[in-house]
N, CA, C and O atoms as a DFTB+ gen file, in Angstrom:
644 C
 N C O
     1  1      -1.786      -7.673       7.798
     2  2      -2.373      -6.360       7.812
     3  2      -1.464      -5.334       7.156
     4  3      -1.855      -4.171       7.057
     5  1      -0.292      -5.696       6.711
     6  2       0.632      -4.759       6.084
     7  2       0.045      -4.125       4.838
     8  3       0.207      -2.924       4.617
     9  1      -0.636      -4.919       4.018
    10  2      -1.207      -4.378       2.805
    11  2      -2.309      -3.380       3.107
    12  3      -2.571      -2.480       2.309
    13  1      -2.955      -3.534       4.252
    14  2      -4.047      -2.646       4.598
    15  2      -3.584      -1.214       4.744
    16  3      -4.354      -0.292       4.475
    17  1      -2.361      -1.003       5.159
    18  2      -1.875       0.353       5.338
    19  2      -1.769       1.059       3.988
    20  3      -1.963       2.272       3.906
    21  1      -1.464       0.307       2.927
    22  2      -1.370       0.908       1.614
    23  2      -2.728       1.425       1.144
    24  3      -2.777       2.429       0.433
    25  1      -3.795       0.794       1.507
    26  2      -5.134       1.215       1.135
    27  2      -5.817       1.741       2.389
    28  3      -5.817       1.077       3.426
    29  1      -6.398       2.930       2.296
    30  2      -7.060       3.541       3.443
    31  2      -8.394       2.838       3.674
    32  3      -9.340       3.014       2.908
    33  1      -8.458       2.042       4.736
    34  2      -9.665       1.275       5.021
    35  2     -10.849       2.172       5.376
    36  3     -11.997       1.820       5.108
    37  1     -10.575       3.315       5.972
    38  2     -11.654       4.260       6.271
    39  2     -12.272       4.784       4.974
    40  3     -13.491       4.918       4.869
    41  1     -11.419       5.079       3.987
    42  2     -11.920       5.557       2.700
    43  2     -12.731       4.475       1.990
    44  3     -13.712       4.779       1.310
    45  1     -12.327       3.222       2.144
    46  2     -13.072       2.118       1.535
    47  2     -14.516       2.124       2.035
    48  3     -15.446       1.860       1.273
    49  1     -14.694       2.428       3.325
    50  2     -16.038       2.471       3.904
    51  2     -16.674       3.848       3.787
    52  3     -17.817       4.033       4.206
    53  1     -15.962       4.812       3.230
    54  2     -16.491       6.173       3.147
    55  2     -16.605       6.802       4.518
    56  3     -17.536       7.564       4.780
    57  1     -15.673       6.492       5.389
    58  2     -15.718       6.926       6.788
    59  2     -14.460       7.706       7.124
    60  3     -13.599       7.933       6.274
    61  1     -14.375       8.111       8.385
    62  2     -13.167       8.787       8.861
    63  2     -12.693       8.097      10.135
    64  3     -13.469       7.393      10.781
    65  1     -11.425       8.291      10.504
    66  2     -10.891       7.641      11.700
    67  2     -11.614       8.037      12.993
    68  3     -11.540       7.316      13.988
    69  1     -12.298       9.159      12.982
    70  2     -13.006       9.592      14.193
    71  2     -14.393       8.970      14.324
    72  3     -15.047       9.155      15.350
    73  1     -14.853       8.245      13.320
    74  2     -16.173       7.610      13.375
    75  2     -16.212       6.510      14.431
    76  3     -15.226       5.809      14.656
    77  1     -17.357       6.376      15.066
    78  2     -17.548       5.316      16.056
    79  2     -17.759       3.982      15.342
    80  3     -17.954       3.936      14.127
    81  1     -17.717       2.911      16.108
    82  2     -17.961       1.582      15.538
    83  2     -19.370       1.510      14.963
    84  3     -19.589       0.870      13.935
    85  1     -20.324       2.160      15.619
    86  2     -21.698       2.162      15.120
    87  2     -21.788       2.879      13.763
    88  3     -22.500       2.431      12.865
    89  1     -21.070       3.982      13.626
    90  2     -21.065       4.696      12.348
    91  2     -20.393       3.857      11.261
    92  3     -20.858       3.812      10.122
    93  1     -19.299       3.199      11.624
    94  2     -18.629       2.318      10.666
    95  2     -19.543       1.164      10.261
    96  3     -19.602       0.799       9.086
    97  1     -20.254       0.591      11.229
    98  2     -21.171      -0.516      10.941
    99  2     -22.261      -0.069       9.965
   100  3     -22.603      -0.789       9.027
   101  1     -22.796       1.121      10.198
   102  2     -23.841       1.653       9.317
   103  2     -23.305       1.789       7.890
   104  3     -23.961       1.372       6.936
   105  1     -22.120       2.370       7.748
   106  2     -21.533       2.554       6.413
   107  2     -21.231       1.202       5.760
   108  3     -21.468       1.016       4.567
   109  1     -20.709       0.265       6.550
   110  2     -20.413      -1.071       6.027
   111  2     -21.695      -1.739       5.525
   112  3     -21.726      -2.264       4.413
   113  1     -22.751      -1.718       6.344
   114  2     -23.995      -2.378       5.965
   115  2     -24.603      -1.759       4.703
   116  3     -25.119      -2.466       3.837
   117  1     -24.535      -0.453       4.617
   118  2     -25.071       0.238       3.444
   119  2     -24.302      -0.161       2.183
   120  3     -24.904      -0.487       1.160
   121  1     -22.984      -0.133       2.262
   122  2     -22.159      -0.509       1.106
   123  2     -22.280      -1.994       0.774
   124  3     -22.310      -2.375      -0.396
   125  1     -22.348      -2.825       1.807
   126  2     -22.468      -4.267       1.584
   127  2     -23.774      -4.593       0.858
   128  3     -23.805      -5.465      -0.011
   129  1     -24.837      -3.899       1.214
   130  2     -26.113      -4.115       0.530
   131  2     -26.040      -3.677      -0.930
   132  3     -26.593      -4.339      -1.808
   133  1     -25.367      -2.578      -1.186
   134  2     -25.234      -2.074      -2.553
   135  2     -24.378      -2.987      -3.421
   136  3     -24.676      -3.192      -4.598
   137  1     -23.317      -3.532      -2.842
   138  2     -22.314      -4.259      -3.630
   139  2     -22.378      -5.768      -3.502
   140  3     -21.605      -6.468      -4.155
   141  1     -23.269      -6.287      -2.686
   142  2     -23.297      -7.734      -2.462
   143  2     -23.529      -8.460      -3.790
   144  3     -24.418      -8.077      -4.550
   145  1     -22.746      -9.496      -4.077
   146  2     -22.877     -10.220      -5.351
   147  2     -24.285     -10.753      -5.610
   148  3     -24.697     -10.831      -6.767
   149  1     -25.025     -11.118      -4.583
   150  2     -26.383     -11.625      -4.774
   151  2     -27.341     -10.545      -5.262
   152  3     -28.383     -10.863      -5.837
   153  1     -27.011      -9.288      -5.044
   154  2     -27.897      -8.189      -5.419
   155  2     -27.578      -7.608      -6.790
   156  3     -28.292      -6.729      -7.273
   157  1     -26.516      -8.087      -7.418
   158  2     -26.119      -7.522      -8.701
   159  2     -27.042      -7.932      -9.839
   160  3     -27.121      -7.226     -10.844
   161  1     -27.735      -9.042      -9.709
   162  2     -28.681      -9.460     -10.733
   163  2     -28.002      -9.864     -12.020
   164  3     -26.939     -10.485     -12.014
   165  1     -28.635      -9.500     -13.132
   166  2     -28.125      -9.867     -14.456
   167  2     -27.168      -8.795     -14.974
   168  3     -27.578      -7.817     -15.598
   169  1     -25.898      -9.004     -14.700
   170  2     -24.862      -8.104     -15.208
   171  2     -23.810      -8.952     -15.905
   172  3     -23.732     -10.161     -15.688
   173  1     -23.019      -8.325     -16.726
   174  2     -21.976      -9.071     -17.437
   175  2     -20.920      -9.571     -16.451
   176  3     -20.842      -9.110     -15.312
   177  1     -20.118     -10.517     -16.915
   178  2     -19.115     -11.142     -16.050
   179  2     -18.129     -10.142     -15.468
   180  3     -17.756     -10.250     -14.299
   181  1     -17.700      -9.168     -16.269
   182  2     -16.713      -8.202     -15.775
   183  2     -17.315      -7.313     -14.688
   184  3     -16.638      -6.989     -13.712
   185  1     -18.586      -6.911     -14.845
   186  2     -19.242      -6.115     -13.806
   187  2     -19.457      -6.940     -12.545
   188  3     -19.302      -6.433     -11.434
   189  1     -19.811      -8.202     -12.712
   190  2     -20.005      -9.082     -11.561
   191  2     -18.697      -9.271     -10.808
   192  3     -18.683      -9.244      -9.577
   193  1     -17.602      -9.462     -11.528
   194  2     -16.299      -9.634     -10.893
   195  2     -15.866      -8.356     -10.182
   196  3     -15.326      -8.402      -9.077
   197  1     -16.107      -7.225     -10.821
   198  2     -15.773      -5.934     -10.206
   199  2     -16.588      -5.726      -8.929
   200  3     -16.052      -5.279      -7.915
   201  1     -17.867      -6.048      -8.978
   202  2     -18.727      -5.932      -7.802
   203  2     -18.300      -6.874      -6.688
   204  3     -18.327      -6.510      -5.512
   205  1     -17.908      -8.084      -7.064
   206  2     -17.449      -9.056      -6.080
   207  2     -16.170      -8.570      -5.391
   208  3     -16.034      -8.686      -4.173
   209  1     -15.226      -8.021      -6.184
   210  2     -13.986      -7.494      -5.608
   211  2     -14.266      -6.326      -4.667
   212  3     -13.668      -6.231      -3.596
   213  1     -15.170      -5.443      -5.065
   214  2     -15.514      -4.293      -4.220
   215  2     -16.144      -4.779      -2.919
   216  3     -15.828      -4.265      -1.846
   217  1     -17.028      -5.759      -3.006
   218  2     -17.651      -6.295      -1.801
   219  2     -16.603      -6.904      -0.873
   220  3     -16.639      -6.677       0.336
   221  1     -15.675      -7.672      -1.427
   222  2     -14.620      -8.287      -0.607
   223  2     -13.733      -7.226       0.038
   224  3     -13.304      -7.380       1.181
   225  1     -13.462      -6.154      -0.694
   226  2     -12.664      -5.061      -0.145
   227  2     -13.394      -4.385       1.020
   228  3     -12.787      -4.092       2.050
   229  1     -14.666      -4.146       0.857
   230  2     -15.484      -3.538       1.914
   231  2     -15.535      -4.457       3.129
   232  3     -15.393      -4.008       4.266
   233  1     -15.738      -5.742       2.878
   234  2     -15.819      -6.720       3.969
   235  2     -14.489      -6.812       4.721
   236  3     -14.473      -6.883       5.950
   237  1     -13.382      -6.810       3.989
   238  2     -12.059      -6.883       4.636
   239  2     -11.801      -5.638       5.487
   240  3     -11.258      -5.739       6.586
   241  1     -12.186      -4.476       4.985
   242  2     -12.009      -3.237       5.756
   243  2     -12.830      -3.302       7.043
   244  3     -12.346      -2.941       8.116
   245  1     -14.060      -3.758       6.928
   246  2     -14.927      -3.855       8.111
   247  2     -14.362      -4.828       9.140
   248  3     -14.393      -4.549      10.339
   249  1     -13.845      -5.965       8.683
   250  2     -13.315      -6.967       9.616
   251  2     -12.149      -6.425      10.437
   252  3     -11.959      -6.833      11.583
   253  1     -11.376      -5.523       9.871
   254  2     -10.269      -4.917      10.618
   255  2     -10.766      -3.792      11.519
   256  3     -10.338      -3.683      12.668
   257  1     -11.662      -2.958      11.008
   258  2     -12.086      -1.767      11.749
   259  2     -13.176      -2.033      12.789
   260  3     -13.421      -1.182      13.644
   261  1     -13.829      -3.184      12.737
   262  2     -14.931      -3.430      13.676
   263  2     -14.445      -3.859      15.059
   264  3     -15.148      -3.668      16.050
   265  1     -13.263      -4.430      15.128
   266  2     -12.740      -4.892      16.411
   267  2     -11.744      -3.890      16.972
   268  3     -10.892      -3.370      16.251
   269  1     -11.860      -3.629      18.253
   270  2     -11.043      -2.622      18.918
   271  2      -9.542      -2.890      18.732
   272  3      -8.781      -1.980      18.404
   273  1      -9.129      -4.131      18.941
   274  2      -7.707      -4.461      18.884
   275  2      -7.132      -4.271      17.478
   276  3      -6.097      -3.625      17.315
   277  1      -7.796      -4.829      16.465
   278  2      -7.282      -4.729      15.101
   279  2      -7.384      -3.298      14.573
   280  3      -6.537      -2.865      13.791
   281  1      -8.416      -2.562      14.994
   282  2      -8.533      -1.164      14.579
   283  2      -7.397      -0.334      15.165
   284  3      -6.818       0.503      14.472
   285  1      -7.076      -0.559      16.438
   286  2      -5.959       0.163      17.054
   287  2      -4.641      -0.147      16.357
   288  3      -3.831       0.752      16.127
   289  1      -4.423      -1.421      16.019
   290  2      -3.202      -1.795      15.300
   291  2      -3.139      -1.089      13.950
   292  3      -2.097      -0.558      13.565
   293  1      -4.254      -1.088      13.243
   294  2      -4.307      -0.431      11.938
   295  2      -4.049       1.072      12.089
   296  3      -3.285       1.650      11.315
   297  1      -4.679       1.701      13.075
   298  2      -4.486       3.138      13.300
   299  2      -3.036       3.461      13.641
   300  3      -2.501       4.474      13.191
   301  1      -2.401       2.604      14.432
   302  2      -0.983       2.808      14.757
   303  2      -0.110       2.707      13.511
   304  3       0.815       3.500      13.338
   305  1      -0.393       1.750      12.650
   306  2       0.369       1.607      11.406
   307  2       0.163       2.821      10.503
   308  3       1.108       3.299       9.876
   309  1      -1.069       3.316      10.437
   310  2      -1.347       4.517       9.637
   311  2      -0.568       5.715      10.161
   312  3       0.028       6.464       9.387
   313  1      -0.574       5.891      11.482
   314  2       0.142       7.020      12.080
   315  2       1.645       6.908      11.830
   316  3       2.301       7.903      11.521
   317  1       2.186       5.708      11.964
   318  2       3.618       5.503      11.717
   319  2       3.954       5.820      10.267
   320  3       4.982       6.437       9.988
   321  1       3.106       5.406       9.356
   322  2       3.342       5.683       7.940
   323  2       3.251       7.183       7.667
   324  3       4.059       7.716       6.906
   325  1       2.293       7.869       8.269
   326  2       2.162       9.313       8.082
   327  2       3.374      10.053       8.635
   328  3       3.815      11.041       8.047
   329  1       3.917       9.589       9.759
   330  2       5.091      10.235      10.331
   331  2       6.324      10.062       9.452
   332  3       7.163      10.960       9.369
   333  1       6.434       8.912       8.796
   334  2       7.565       8.650       7.911
   335  2       7.449       9.440       6.616
   336  3       8.454       9.756       5.979
   337  1       6.232       9.750       6.236
   338  2       5.994      10.384       4.944
   339  2       5.948      11.902       5.102
   340  3       4.882      12.472       5.337
   341  1       7.085      12.544       4.975
   342  2       7.157      13.990       5.110
   343  2       7.270      14.660       3.744
   344  3       7.506      15.866       3.679
   345  1       7.110      13.919       2.660
   346  2       7.225      14.456       1.321
   347  2       6.212      13.755       0.436
   348  3       5.741      12.674       0.789
   349  1       5.862      14.340      -0.712
   350  2       4.845      13.727      -1.576
   351  2       5.345      12.431      -2.216
   352  3       6.412      12.392      -2.828
   353  1       4.562      11.391      -2.059
   354  2       4.880      10.096      -2.662
   355  2       4.168      10.018      -4.006
   356  3       2.945      10.143      -4.080
   357  1       4.940       9.810      -5.064
   358  2       4.370       9.752      -6.405
   359  2       3.773       8.384      -6.698
   360  3       2.691       8.295      -7.279
   361  1       4.459       7.319      -6.307
   362  2       3.950       5.979      -6.595
   363  2       4.702       4.935      -5.781
   364  3       5.689       5.226      -5.105
   365  1       4.200       3.717      -5.873
   366  2       4.846       2.577      -5.241
   367  2       5.437       1.734      -6.364
   368  3       4.736       1.341      -7.297
   369  1       6.735       1.462      -6.264
   370  2       7.460       0.767      -7.327
   371  2       8.144      -0.449      -6.727
   372  3       8.734      -0.375      -5.649
   373  1       8.061      -1.554      -7.426
   374  2       8.774      -2.759      -7.004
   375  2      10.237      -2.641      -7.424
   376  3      10.548      -2.076      -8.473
   377  1      11.118      -3.170      -6.607
   378  2      12.548      -3.131      -6.930
   379  2      12.808      -3.782      -8.288
   380  3      13.687      -3.341      -9.029
   381  1      12.050      -4.826      -8.616
   382  2      12.207      -5.518      -9.895
   383  2      11.881      -4.613     -11.076
   384  3      12.370      -4.851     -12.180
   385  1      11.056      -3.566     -10.866
   386  2      10.682      -2.653     -11.940
   387  2      11.718      -1.557     -12.172
   388  3      11.623      -0.799     -13.137
   389  1      12.689      -1.478     -11.299
   390  2      13.732      -0.471     -11.451
   391  2      14.841      -1.010     -12.359
   392  3      14.979      -2.220     -12.537
   393  1      15.609      -0.114     -12.917
   394  2      16.702      -0.488     -13.815
   395  2      18.007      -0.535     -13.037
   396  3      18.330       0.387     -12.288
   397  1      18.756      -1.622     -13.223
   398  2      20.067      -1.753     -12.590
   399  2      21.110      -1.257     -13.570
   400  3      21.200      -1.761     -14.689
   401  1      21.891      -0.284     -13.166
   402  2      22.962       0.268     -13.993
   403  2      24.286      -0.363     -13.544
   404  3      24.805      -0.035     -12.478
   405  1      24.830      -1.279     -14.374
   406  2      26.076      -1.978     -14.026
   407  2      27.273      -1.042     -13.952
   408  3      28.173      -1.252     -13.139
   409  1      27.294      -0.013     -14.792
   410  2      28.431       0.920     -14.803
   411  2      28.486       1.738     -13.518
   412  3      29.549       1.879     -12.914
   413  1      27.355       2.269     -13.103
   414  2      27.296       3.123     -11.914
   415  2      27.014       2.335     -10.632
   416  3      27.191       2.857      -9.531
   417  1      26.573       1.075     -10.774
   418  2      26.179       0.230      -9.637
   419  2      25.072       0.883      -8.815
   420  3      25.169       0.989      -7.592
   421  1      24.015       1.320      -9.510
   422  2      22.865       1.941      -8.854
   423  2      21.579       1.452      -9.507
   424  3      21.569       1.020     -10.660
   425  1      20.497       1.529      -8.742
   426  2      19.158       1.312      -9.268
   427  2      18.612       2.663      -9.680
   428  3      18.827       3.655      -8.984
   429  1      17.897       2.719     -10.816
   430  2      17.294       3.972     -11.265
   431  2      15.848       3.739     -11.673
   432  3      15.450       2.633     -12.039
   433  1      15.079       4.811     -11.598
   434  2      13.689       4.800     -12.041
   435  2      13.359       6.219     -12.478
   436  3      13.666       7.170     -11.759
   437  1      12.748       6.377     -13.631
   438  2      12.463       7.710     -14.169
   439  2      11.287       8.367     -13.454
   440  3      10.261       7.738     -13.199
   441  1      11.462       9.640     -13.140
   442  2      10.408      10.444     -12.528
   443  2       9.605      11.123     -13.638
   444  3      10.109      11.306     -14.746
   445  1       8.392      11.487     -13.351
   446  2       7.567      12.143     -14.363
   447  2       8.082      13.536     -14.717
   448  3       7.706      14.086     -15.752
   449  1       8.940      14.117     -13.871
   450  2       9.514      15.437     -14.155
   451  2      10.692      15.338     -15.120
   452  3      11.172      16.356     -15.618
   453  1      11.160      14.125     -15.388
   454  2      12.334      13.937     -16.233
   455  2      13.575      13.587     -15.431
   456  3      14.586      13.173     -15.999
   457  1      13.506      13.749     -14.120
   458  2      14.613      13.386     -13.248
   459  2      14.618      11.890     -12.985
   460  3      13.933      11.127     -13.666
   461  1      15.400      11.474     -11.985
   462  2      15.487      10.053     -11.677
   463  2      15.489       9.813     -10.177
   464  3      15.955      10.636      -9.388
   465  1      14.956       8.668      -9.817
   466  2      15.065       8.151      -8.461
   467  2      16.264       7.210      -8.498
   468  3      16.280       6.254      -9.273
   469  1      17.257       7.472      -7.671
   470  2      18.509       6.708      -7.730
   471  2      18.926       6.283      -6.327
   472  3      18.854       7.070      -5.384
   473  1      19.365       5.029      -6.197
   474  2      20.009       4.595      -4.960
   475  2      20.947       3.442      -5.273
   476  3      20.746       2.703      -6.237
   477  1      21.961       3.302      -4.454
   478  2      22.972       2.265      -4.677
   479  2      22.590       0.983      -3.939
   480  3      21.730       0.982      -3.059
   481  1      23.239      -0.083      -4.315
   482  2      22.997      -1.379      -3.680
   483  2      23.370      -1.344      -2.196
   484  3      22.770      -2.049      -1.385
   485  1      24.360      -0.522      -1.846
   486  2      24.780      -0.416      -0.444
   487  2      23.677       0.148       0.450
   488  3      23.687      -0.076       1.660
   489  1      22.731       0.874      -0.132
   490  2      21.641       1.453       0.648
   491  2      20.540       0.452       0.982
   492  3      19.666       0.743       1.798
   493  1      20.574      -0.719       0.360
   494  2      19.576      -1.742       0.638
   495  2      19.790      -2.302       2.039
   496  3      20.934      -2.519       2.439
   497  1      18.716      -2.542       2.796
   498  2      18.873      -2.987       4.186
   499  2      19.547      -4.338       4.340
   500  3      20.156      -4.587       5.380
   501  1      19.468      -5.210       3.368
   502  2      20.045      -6.544       3.514
   503  2      21.460      -6.638       2.951
   504  3      22.007      -7.739       2.883
   505  1      22.058      -5.548       2.552
   506  2      23.368      -5.556       1.903
   507  2      24.381      -6.401       2.663
   508  3      25.098      -7.197       2.057
   509  1      24.449      -6.242       3.970
   510  2      25.435      -6.968       4.767
   511  2      24.846      -8.193       5.455
   512  3      25.571      -8.898       6.158
   513  1      23.549      -8.471       5.276
   514  2      22.896      -9.533       6.029
   515  2      23.073     -10.914       5.426
   516  3      23.492     -11.072       4.279
   517  1      22.738     -11.911       6.239
   518  2      22.743     -13.282       5.744
   519  2      21.391     -13.560       5.080
   520  3      20.546     -12.667       5.012
   521  1      21.176     -14.791       4.589
   522  2      19.954     -15.119       3.869
   523  2      18.704     -14.953       4.722
   524  3      17.674     -14.508       4.214
   525  1      18.768     -15.303       6.021
   526  2      17.607     -15.149       6.899
   527  2      17.235     -13.680       7.041
   528  3      16.054     -13.336       7.009
   529  1      18.230     -12.812       7.199
   530  2      17.967     -11.376       7.308
   531  2      17.401     -10.833       6.006
   532  3      16.534      -9.958       6.025
   533  1      17.878     -11.339       4.881
   534  2      17.369     -10.907       3.582
   535  2      15.894     -11.257       3.450
   536  3      15.105     -10.444       2.968
   537  1      15.515     -12.460       3.875
   538  2      14.112     -12.870       3.791
   539  2      13.230     -12.029       4.706
   540  3      12.095     -11.716       4.347
   541  1      13.738     -11.656       5.889
   542  2      12.966     -10.808       6.804
   543  2      12.740      -9.425       6.205
   544  3      11.681      -8.835       6.414
   545  1      13.702      -8.903       5.473
   546  2      13.584      -7.577       4.881
   547  2      12.718      -7.571       3.625
   548  3      12.226      -6.521       3.210
   549  1      12.534      -8.736       3.025
   550  2      11.722      -8.804       1.828
   551  2      10.303      -8.371       2.166
   552  3       9.757      -8.768       3.195
   553  1       9.710      -7.564       1.309
   554  2       8.368      -7.062       1.550
   555  2       8.365      -5.699       2.230
   556  3       7.325      -5.043       2.292
   557  1       9.514      -5.268       2.738
   558  2       9.603      -3.929       3.308
   559  2       9.750      -2.924       2.173
   560  3       9.789      -3.292       0.999
   561  1       9.828      -1.679       2.534
   562  2      10.003      -0.657       1.512
   563  2      11.005       0.385       1.986
   564  3      11.359       0.451       3.163
   565  1      11.445       1.189       1.039
   566  2      12.275       2.335       1.371
   567  2      11.776       3.500       0.526
   568  3      11.213       3.295      -0.549
   569  1      11.979       4.705       1.004
   570  2      11.560       5.894       0.288
   571  2      12.774       6.465      -0.432
   572  3      13.844       6.622       0.156
   573  1      12.592       6.774      -1.720
   574  2      13.669       7.326      -2.537
   575  2      13.169       8.634      -3.151
   576  3      12.086       8.680      -3.735
   577  1      13.957       9.682      -3.015
   578  2      13.592      10.998      -3.539
   579  2      14.132      11.187      -4.954
   580  3      15.173      10.641      -5.320
   581  1      13.397      11.973      -5.736
   582  2      13.834      12.320      -7.085
   583  2      15.051      13.245      -6.992
   584  3      15.153      14.061      -6.075
   585  1      15.966      13.108      -7.949
   586  2      17.155      13.965      -7.942
   587  2      16.885      15.355      -8.509
   588  3      17.775      16.206      -8.507
   589  1      15.654      15.596      -9.001
   590  2      15.335      16.881      -9.619
   591  2      14.200      17.625      -8.922
   592  3      14.307      18.823      -8.658
   593  1      13.116      16.912      -8.624
   594  2      11.943      17.581      -8.044
   595  2      11.720      17.109      -6.607
   596  3      12.575      16.437      -6.030
   597  1      10.576      17.461      -6.037
   598  2      10.299      17.121      -4.635
   599  2       9.546      15.808      -4.471
   600  3       9.203      15.444      -3.346
   601  1       9.279      15.087      -5.553
   602  2       8.553      13.825      -5.454
   603  2       9.456      12.711      -4.933
   604  3      10.683      12.785      -5.010
   605  1       8.813      11.687      -4.405
   606  2       9.534      10.496      -3.974
   607  2       8.665       9.284      -4.251
   608  3       7.472       9.409      -4.526
   609  1       9.272       8.118      -4.175
   610  2       8.554       6.868      -4.409
   611  2       8.831       5.914      -3.257
   612  3       9.873       5.989      -2.606
   613  1       7.881       5.018      -3.017
   614  2       8.115       3.873      -2.147
   615  2       8.663       2.779      -3.044
   616  3       8.077       2.475      -4.083
   617  1       9.769       2.191      -2.657
   618  2      10.309       1.059      -3.399
   619  2      10.071      -0.175      -2.551
   620  3      10.623      -0.305      -1.458
   621  1       9.237      -1.091      -3.064
   622  2       9.015      -2.368      -2.380
   623  2      10.230      -3.230      -2.599
   624  3      10.645      -3.464      -3.734
   625  1      10.798      -3.699      -1.514
   626  2      12.056      -4.431      -1.589
   627  2      11.850      -5.927      -1.712
   628  3      10.906      -6.487      -1.154
   629  1      12.737      -6.558      -2.442
   630  2      12.823      -8.006      -2.504
   631  2      14.254      -8.340      -2.902
   632  3      14.968      -7.498      -3.448
   633  1      14.660      -9.546      -2.632
   634  2      16.040      -9.958      -2.907
   635  2      16.139     -10.375      -4.364
   636  3      15.848     -11.525      -4.695
   637  1      16.540      -9.477      -5.233
   638  2      16.620      -9.812      -6.654
   639  2      18.035     -10.034      -7.127
   640  3      18.233     -10.674      -8.160
   641  1      19.028      -9.535      -6.418
   642  2      20.403      -9.651      -6.903
   643  2      21.168     -10.617      -6.052
   644  3      22.350     -10.854      -6.299
C-alpha cells in the first residue's frame, strides 16, 4: 500500500475522504462502467491500453477504500505524509537520477529555479547500517530542500553506492 499514498485514491474515484462507503461505491461503479475494457468497443490499441490502465487504477483504489480496515490504514498514511510535508514538493526523484559529485562528496539535482537540491552521503539513513538495514531502508524517501527557493523534492532511496 506504500505506492497508494503517492497517488490520491480519493481523487482517482473523484471522491473526498469524507465520503461514505456508499458514495464511494456509487463513484466506483460509475467510473468502472465508463472505463471497463469490455465497453470500449472498437478503439485503437493505445486507447484500449489506456482505458485498461485507468480501469485497473479505479479498481485498485476501490479495493483499498471499500474496506474499513484498509481505508483506515490508507487514511493514516495520508495524514502522516501530510504532516511531514510542510513545504511545496516539486517532484519525486530517484536517487539513481541524481548526480554524484566526487569532489564535494554530495548528491545534487537541479531545481527549476536554477538552484540545486544537495545532500551528502552521510545524510542517507543506511550510512552506518549493515546490509540488512540497507535493504530495509530501500524504497523509503527523504525530503531535500532547494538551496535557492522554497521548493523541495522527495528522493526515493535505494542502495546505489
